[in-house]
C-alpha positions as CSV (number, residue, x, y, z in Angstrom):
1,M,13.3,-9.8,-28.8
2,G,16.0,-11.7,-26.2
3,S,18.7,-10.5,-27.5
4,K,18.0,-6.3,-26.7
5,H,19.6,-5.0,-24.1
6,V,17.5,-3.9,-21.0
7,A,18.8,-1.4,-18.9
8,V,16.8,-2.0,-14.9
9,L,16.0,1.6,-13.3
10,M,15.6,1.2,-9.7
11,G,16.6,2.6,-6.5
12,G,15.9,5.9,-7.3
13,L,15.5,8.8,-4.7
14,S,12.3,8.4,-3.2
15,S,11.4,6.7,0.1
16,E,10.3,4.2,-1.6
17,R,13.7,2.9,-2.6
18,P,14.0,-0.1,-0.6
19,V,10.9,-1.2,-2.0
20,S,12.4,-0.2,-5.4
21,L,15.9,-1.6,-5.4
22,S,13.9,-5.6,-4.7
23,S,11.7,-4.7,-7.5
24,G,14.2,-4.7,-9.6
25,K,16.5,-7.2,-8.6
26,A,13.7,-9.4,-9.6
27,C,13.2,-8.3,-12.9
28,A,16.2,-7.9,-13.5
29,E,17.1,-11.5,-12.4
30,A,13.9,-12.6,-14.9
31,L,14.8,-10.7,-17.4
32,E,18.1,-12.7,-17.4
33,G,16.4,-16.1,-17.3
34,E,14.5,-14.5,-20.5
35,G,17.6,-14.5,-22.6
36,F,17.8,-10.2,-22.5
37,K,21.1,-8.9,-22.0
38,V,20.4,-6.8,-18.7
39,T,22.4,-4.3,-16.6
40,R,20.9,-2.5,-13.3
41,V,20.9,1.0,-12.9
42,D,20.6,2.2,-9.4
43,V,19.1,5.8,-10.4
44,G,20.7,8.8,-9.6
45,R,20.4,12.8,-10.3
46,D,22.7,11.9,-13.3
47,I,20.5,9.4,-14.7
48,A,20.3,11.4,-17.9
49,A,24.2,11.3,-19.0
50,V,24.5,7.4,-17.6
51,L,21.7,6.3,-20.1
52,A,23.0,8.5,-22.8
53,D,26.2,6.1,-22.4
54,L,24.3,3.3,-21.5
55,K,22.5,3.5,-25.1
56,P,19.6,0.5,-23.6
57,D,17.1,-0.2,-27.0
58,V,14.5,-0.6,-23.5
59,A,14.2,1.1,-20.2
60,F,12.4,-1.3,-17.2
61,N,11.1,1.5,-15.4
62,A,11.4,-0.9,-11.7
63,L,11.3,3.0,-9.8
64,H,8.8,3.8,-7.0
65,G,7.3,7.0,-5.5
66,P,8.3,10.9,-6.6
67,F,10.9,11.0,-9.4
68,G,10.4,7.4,-10.8
69,E,7.0,7.3,-11.5
70,D,6.0,11.2,-11.3
71,G,6.8,11.6,-14.9
72,T,10.2,12.8,-14.4
73,I,11.7,9.3,-15.3
74,Q,9.2,9.2,-17.9
75,G,10.0,12.9,-19.2
76,V,14.3,12.2,-18.9
77,L,13.2,8.8,-21.0
78,E,11.5,10.7,-24.6
79,Y,14.3,13.5,-24.5
80,L,16.2,10.4,-24.5
81,Q,14.2,8.6,-27.3
82,I,14.8,5.2,-25.0
83,P,11.2,3.2,-25.5
84,Y,10.3,3.2,-21.8
85,T,7.7,0.4,-20.1
86,H,4.6,1.6,-17.9
87,S,2.6,4.8,-18.4
88,G,4.0,8.0,-20.2
89,V,4.9,11.3,-19.1
90,L,1.2,13.1,-18.3
91,A,-0.7,9.4,-16.8
92,S,2.1,9.4,-14.3
93,A,2.0,13.0,-13.2
94,L,-1.6,12.7,-12.8
95,A,-1.9,9.4,-11.1
96,M,0.9,10.5,-8.2
97,D,-1.1,13.3,-7.5
98,K,-4.1,11.5,-5.3
99,G,-6.2,14.6,-5.8
100,Q,-6.5,15.4,-10.0
101,A,-6.4,11.9,-9.4
102,K,-9.9,11.2,-8.1
103,I,-11.4,14.3,-10.2
104,V,-10.3,12.5,-13.0
105,A,-11.5,9.2,-12.1
106,A,-14.7,10.6,-10.8
107,N,-15.3,12.6,-13.5
108,A,-15.5,8.9,-15.5
109,G,-17.7,7.3,-13.6
110,V,-15.4,6.0,-10.6
111,P,-17.3,5.9,-7.5
112,V,-15.0,8.5,-4.9
113,A,-14.9,9.0,-1.3
114,E,-15.2,12.3,-0.2
115,A,-12.0,14.5,0.3
116,R,-10.7,18.0,0.7
117,I,-7.1,18.8,0.1
118,M,-4.9,20.7,2.4
119,M,-1.6,22.1,3.9
120,R,-0.7,20.3,6.9
121,Q,-0.7,23.4,8.6
122,E,-4.1,24.1,8.3
123,I,-5.1,20.9,10.2
124,G,-4.4,23.2,13.5
125,H,-6.6,21.2,16.7
126,E,-10.0,20.8,15.2
127,H,-11.0,18.2,12.8
128,P,-11.2,19.3,9.1
129,I,-14.0,16.9,8.2
130,K,-16.4,14.6,10.4
131,P,-13.4,11.3,11.8
132,P,-13.5,8.8,10.7
133,Y,-10.9,10.1,8.4
134,V,-7.5,9.2,6.5
135,V,-4.9,11.7,6.3
136,K,-2.4,11.1,3.6
137,P,0.2,12.6,2.0
138,V,-1.0,13.4,-1.7
139,T,2.0,12.8,-4.4
140,E,3.4,9.3,-2.0
141,G,3.3,5.9,-2.4
142,S,3.1,2.2,0.0
143,S,1.4,4.2,2.5
144,F,4.3,6.4,3.8
145,G,2.5,8.9,6.2
146,V,-0.8,7.4,5.9
147,V,-2.3,8.4,9.6
148,I,-6.0,6.4,9.9
149,V,-8.0,9.1,12.9
150,Q,-10.6,7.5,14.5
151,E,-13.9,8.5,15.8
152,D,-13.9,8.8,19.3
153,Q,-9.9,11.3,18.9
154,S,-10.5,14.5,19.6
155,H,-8.1,16.4,17.8
156,P,-6.2,15.5,14.4
157,P,-2.7,13.9,14.5
158,Q,-0.2,15.7,15.9
159,V,2.5,14.1,13.6
160,L,0.7,16.6,10.9
161,S,2.5,19.7,12.9
162,S,5.9,17.9,13.6
163,S,9.2,18.7,12.4
164,E,10.1,15.3,12.0
165,W,7.2,15.0,8.7
166,R,9.2,14.4,5.6
167,Y,5.9,13.4,3.6
168,G,5.4,17.0,2.0
169,D,3.1,19.5,2.4
170,R,-0.1,18.4,0.5
171,V,-2.4,16.3,2.6
172,M,-5.5,14.6,1.7
173,V,-8.2,14.5,4.1
174,E,-10.2,11.3,3.2
175,R,-13.5,9.9,4.4
176,Y,-12.6,6.6,5.8
177,V,-14.0,3.8,4.0
178,A,-14.3,0.6,6.7
179,G,-15.0,-3.0,5.1
180,R,-12.6,-4.9,3.2
181,E,-9.2,-4.0,0.8
182,L,-9.0,-5.0,-2.7
183,T,-7.1,-4.7,-5.3
184,C,-7.5,-5.2,-9.3
185,G,-4.5,-4.9,-11.6
186,V,-5.1,-4.4,-15.2
187,M,-3.0,-5.5,-18.2
188,D,-2.6,-4.0,-21.6
189,G,-6.4,-2.7,-20.7
190,K,-7.5,-5.4,-20.1
191,A,-8.9,-6.1,-16.2
192,L,-6.5,-8.6,-14.5
193,D,-8.3,-10.5,-11.0
194,V,-9.5,-9.1,-7.7
195,I,-7.1,-10.1,-4.9
196,E,-8.5,-9.3,-1.3
197,I,-6.0,-8.0,1.1
198,V,-6.2,-9.3,4.7
199,P,-3.3,-7.5,7.0
200,Q,-2.2,-9.9,9.7
201,G,-1.3,-8.1,13.0
202,H,-1.8,-4.5,11.8
203,S,-4.9,-2.5,11.2
204,F,-4.8,-2.0,7.8
205,Y,-2.1,-2.3,4.5
206,D,0.4,-0.1,6.1
207,Y,4.2,-0.5,4.8
208,D,5.4,-3.9,6.6
209,S,2.3,-5.9,5.4
210,K,3.2,-4.7,2.2
211,Y,6.5,-5.9,1.8
212,V,7.4,-8.2,5.1
213,A,6.4,-11.5,4.5
214,G,3.8,-12.9,5.9
215,G,2.3,-8.8,6.7
216,S,-0.2,-10.3,5.2
217,R,-2.3,-12.7,3.2
218,H,-3.7,-12.2,0.0
219,V,-6.9,-13.9,-0.9
220,L,-7.3,-14.7,-5.4
221,P,-10.0,-15.1,-6.5
222,A,-11.6,-12.3,-3.9
223,E,-14.7,-13.9,-2.1
224,I,-16.9,-11.4,-3.1
225,S,-20.2,-11.3,-5.0
226,P,-19.9,-11.3,-8.8
227,K,-21.8,-8.4,-9.5
228,I,-19.3,-6.5,-6.5
229,Y,-16.3,-8.9,-8.2
230,Q,-16.8,-7.3,-12.1
231,K,-17.9,-4.1,-10.6
232,I,-13.9,-3.3,-9.3
233,Q,-12.9,-4.8,-13.1
234,D,-14.7,-1.6,-14.5
235,F,-14.0,0.6,-12.7
236,A,-9.6,-0.7,-12.3
237,V,-10.3,-0.8,-16.5
238,K,-11.9,2.9,-16.6
239,A,-10.0,4.4,-14.2
240,H,-6.6,2.9,-16.0
241,Q,-8.4,4.5,-19.6
242,A,-9.3,7.6,-18.2
243,I,-5.8,8.1,-16.1
244,G,-4.2,7.6,-19.5
245,C,-2.6,4.8,-18.2
246,R,0.0,2.3,-20.1
247,G,1.3,-1.6,-19.5
248,V,0.4,-2.0,-16.6
249,S,-1.9,-0.4,-13.7
250,R,-2.9,-1.4,-10.4
251,S,-6.2,0.1,-8.8
252,D,-7.2,0.0,-4.5
253,F,-10.8,0.0,-3.7
254,R,-11.9,-0.3,0.1
255,Y,-15.8,-1.6,0.2
256,D,-18.5,-2.3,3.2
257,D,-20.3,-4.9,2.9
258,R,-22.1,-4.5,6.0
259,L,-24.2,-2.2,4.9
260,G,-26.7,-4.5,2.4
261,G,-27.4,-4.7,-1.1
262,D,-24.3,-3.7,-3.5
263,G,-22.4,-2.0,0.0
264,D,-20.3,1.0,0.2
265,L,-17.4,0.3,-2.9
266,I,-15.1,3.3,-3.2
267,W,-11.6,4.1,-5.4
268,L,-8.5,4.7,-3.4
269,E,-6.4,5.0,-6.2
270,V,-4.5,3.9,-9.6
271,N,-0.5,3.0,-9.1
272,T,1.2,3.3,-12.3
273,Q,4.2,1.4,-11.1
274,P,3.0,-1.5,-9.4
275,G,5.6,-3.2,-7.1
276,M,7.5,-6.3,-8.3
277,T,8.1,-7.8,-5.4
278,P,8.3,-10.9,-4.1
279,T,5.5,-10.7,-1.9
280,S,3.8,-8.2,-4.7
281,L,0.5,-8.1,-6.2
282,V,-0.1,-7.8,-9.7
283,P,3.1,-10.0,-10.0
284,E,0.7,-12.9,-8.6
285,M,-2.5,-11.5,-10.7
286,A,-0.5,-12.3,-13.5
287,A,1.0,-15.9,-12.7
288,H,-3.5,-16.4,-12.0
289,A,-4.1,-15.7,-15.4
290,G,-1.4,-17.9,-17.0
291,Y,1.7,-15.9,-16.7
292,S,5.2,-16.5,-15.2
293,F,7.1,-14.1,-13.8
294,G,9.3,-14.1,-17.1
295,D,6.6,-14.0,-19.1
296,F,5.0,-11.0,-17.3
297,V,8.8,-9.3,-17.8
298,R,8.9,-10.1,-21.2
299,W,5.6,-8.5,-21.8
300,M,6.3,-5.4,-20.1
301,V,9.0,-5.1,-22.9
302,E,7.7,-5.9,-25.9
303,D,5.1,-3.6,-25.2
304,A,7.9,-0.4,-24.4
305,S,7.7,2.6,-26.4
306,C,8.3,6.4,-26.2
307,A,5.2,8.8,-26.4
308,R,3.0,6.8,-24.4
């Protein structure tokens, strides 16, 4: 396996390009350390021609955001018949659309918060649902465009009607769930451990708390009751399976434990292309399960296929 030629797809066309470049660099270096022949490919609109000329044995998908994790690049790889990592066309497209993914997850028994899908231009001067709530772009990641509307705010966020908004017109308006930020990876259909994310100096787990060193503290394993821990692992696997994910995914949750009993545990979304940067969560979970970073990326290459 170590003699295989792996094209690491990175960069790309989305707002998450800097994150992808960081993920791709880390993965390429680790794969080289495992003995693979590696070509770093900064993905542009000529990617089909580039890959057809390159003829790699495997494409390691380190892209994030639109075009990279929404089924688009997966479709190109299927046409070229190049085995690739992570989820396939349908699961990638479905998971990237937060509204549709929520419907599928809820039908599989995964708890979700009440939400509405709206055009941002429809949100005028009246709150679309009772505050507090969260407005998030339907097809973005890395917390781009996420706005939390507090209970005492008199009107919806004005940025939604601004010409500077660049995250698409469809947004999700979702009931805000207070409490703890928790996440659980799934690898090969099995749950990894649960991490609690504690933002440092940020009001929520935004872009900087995700990717800037020291932006958040990760508690692994999360210090929650065994019952809730197991529920999070079970729901992460259920969402992974219902949406049709392959390889590695990560589900994010909010847990309000102030209510007594089991509290309010809510699944937010599944990420089919979890970050692979030095501050990323899933590599940390894999390390806790006994996989070095090299072991982890090698497993993903070995798991690569078409028709995913």
